[in-house]
C-alpha positions as CSV (number, residue, x, y, z in Angstrom):
1,M,-28.8,-25.6,3.9
2,R,-25.3,-26.3,5.1
3,R,-23.8,-25.0,1.9
4,S,-25.7,-21.7,2.1
5,L,-24.5,-21.2,5.7
6,V,-20.9,-21.8,4.7
7,A,-21.3,-19.4,1.7
8,A,-22.8,-16.8,3.9
9,A,-20.0,-17.1,6.5
10,L,-17.3,-16.8,3.7
11,L,-19.1,-13.8,2.3
12,A,-19.2,-12.1,5.8
13,V,-15.5,-12.7,6.3
14,H,-14.6,-11.3,2.9
15,A,-16.8,-8.2,3.5
16,A,-15.1,-7.6,6.8
17,S,-11.6,-7.9,5.4
18,P,-9.9,-4.6,4.7
19,A,-9.5,-3.8,1.1
20,A,-6.0,-3.3,-0.3
21,E,-5.3,-0.1,-2.2
22,D,-2.9,-1.1,-5.1
23,F,-0.6,1.5,-6.6
24,A,2.0,1.8,-9.4
25,R,4.5,4.6,-9.9
26,E,7.1,5.5,-12.4
27,I,9.8,7.6,-10.8
28,A,12.3,9.5,-13.0
29,P,16.0,9.7,-11.9
30,G,16.5,12.3,-9.1
31,Q,12.7,12.5,-8.4
32,F,10.3,11.2,-5.8
33,D,6.6,10.2,-5.6
34,E,4.1,9.7,-2.8
35,H,0.9,7.8,-2.0
36,C,-0.9,9.7,0.7
37,L,-3.9,8.7,2.9
38,K,-5.6,9.7,6.1
39,I,-5.1,7.3,9.0
40,D,-7.2,7.6,12.1
41,S,-5.9,7.3,15.7
42,G,-5.5,3.6,16.5
43,E,-5.8,2.5,12.9
44,A,-3.0,0.4,11.5
45,L,-1.4,0.4,8.1
46,R,0.1,-2.6,6.4
47,W,2.2,-1.9,3.2
48,R,4.4,-3.7,0.7
49,F,6.1,-2.7,-2.5
50,D,8.6,-3.9,-5.2
51,S,10.8,-1.6,-7.2
52,S,12.7,-2.2,-10.4
53,G,15.7,-0.3,-8.8
54,K,16.9,0.8,-5.4
55,V,14.9,3.6,-3.8
56,D,14.8,5.4,-0.5
57,F,11.5,4.8,1.2
58,N,9.7,6.3,4.1
59,I,6.3,6.8,5.6
60,H,5.9,10.3,7.1
61,H,3.5,12.9,8.2
62,H,3.7,16.7,8.9
63,R,2.8,18.5,12.1
64,G,3.4,22.2,11.5
65,S,7.0,22.6,10.2
66,E,8.1,19.2,11.7
67,V,8.2,16.0,9.8
68,F,7.8,12.6,11.6
69,Y,9.0,9.3,10.1
70,P,7.5,6.2,11.6
71,V,9.2,4.1,8.9
72,R,12.4,4.6,6.9
73,R,14.3,2.2,4.5
74,D,17.3,3.3,2.4
75,R,18.4,1.8,-0.9
76,V,15.9,-1.0,-1.1
77,R,14.2,-2.8,-4.0
78,R,11.4,-4.2,-1.9
79,A,10.0,-3.8,1.6
80,S,6.9,-4.5,3.7
81,G,5.7,-3.8,7.2
82,S,3.0,-2.3,9.3
83,F,2.5,0.2,12.0
84,R,-0.3,1.7,14.2
85,S,-1.0,5.4,14.2
86,R,-1.1,7.1,17.6
87,S,-3.0,10.1,16.3
88,S,-5.1,11.0,13.2
89,E,-2.8,12.2,10.5
90,D,-2.3,12.4,6.8
91,Y,0.4,9.9,6.1
92,C,2.5,9.7,2.9
93,L,4.4,6.7,1.6
94,M,7.3,8.2,-0.3
95,W,9.9,6.8,-2.7
96,T,12.9,8.7,-3.8
97,N,14.9,7.6,-6.8
98,S,18.5,8.8,-6.5
99,G,19.7,6.5,-9.3
100,A,20.5,7.3,-12.9
101,E,17.6,5.3,-14.4
102,A,13.8,5.5,-14.0
103,V,12.3,3.0,-11.6
104,S,8.9,1.3,-11.5
105,V,7.3,0.9,-8.0
106,R,4.3,-1.4,-7.5
107,G,2.6,-2.4,-4.3
108,S,-0.4,-2.1,-2.0
109,V,-1.4,-0.6,1.3
110,V,-4.2,-1.8,3.7
111,R,-5.7,0.1,6.6
112,Y,-7.2,-1.9,9.4
113,R,-8.2,-1.7,13.1
């Protein structure tokens, strides 16, 4: 009986855990790529990535003709962090390759309350 209670508790914790969205991108020299998702007001985003070369990274959203950047990192090979959205928006994680060689970017993003 004790084992089934422990197993049920572990299953409940796993089911309640937010699922990571994994991604992989190949970005040609002078190009950019994005991973976009809808984030609700009060929802948080945890992200991480590794790149084979230095990239400029940001998380942004558009409101009319304005662009807002809650996160910016320049010339990095890896980064991670989190932030909480103050309003419901379509956010994009964006990598720009200003180098002379193609880069591979791999990582994950998790939304949670």
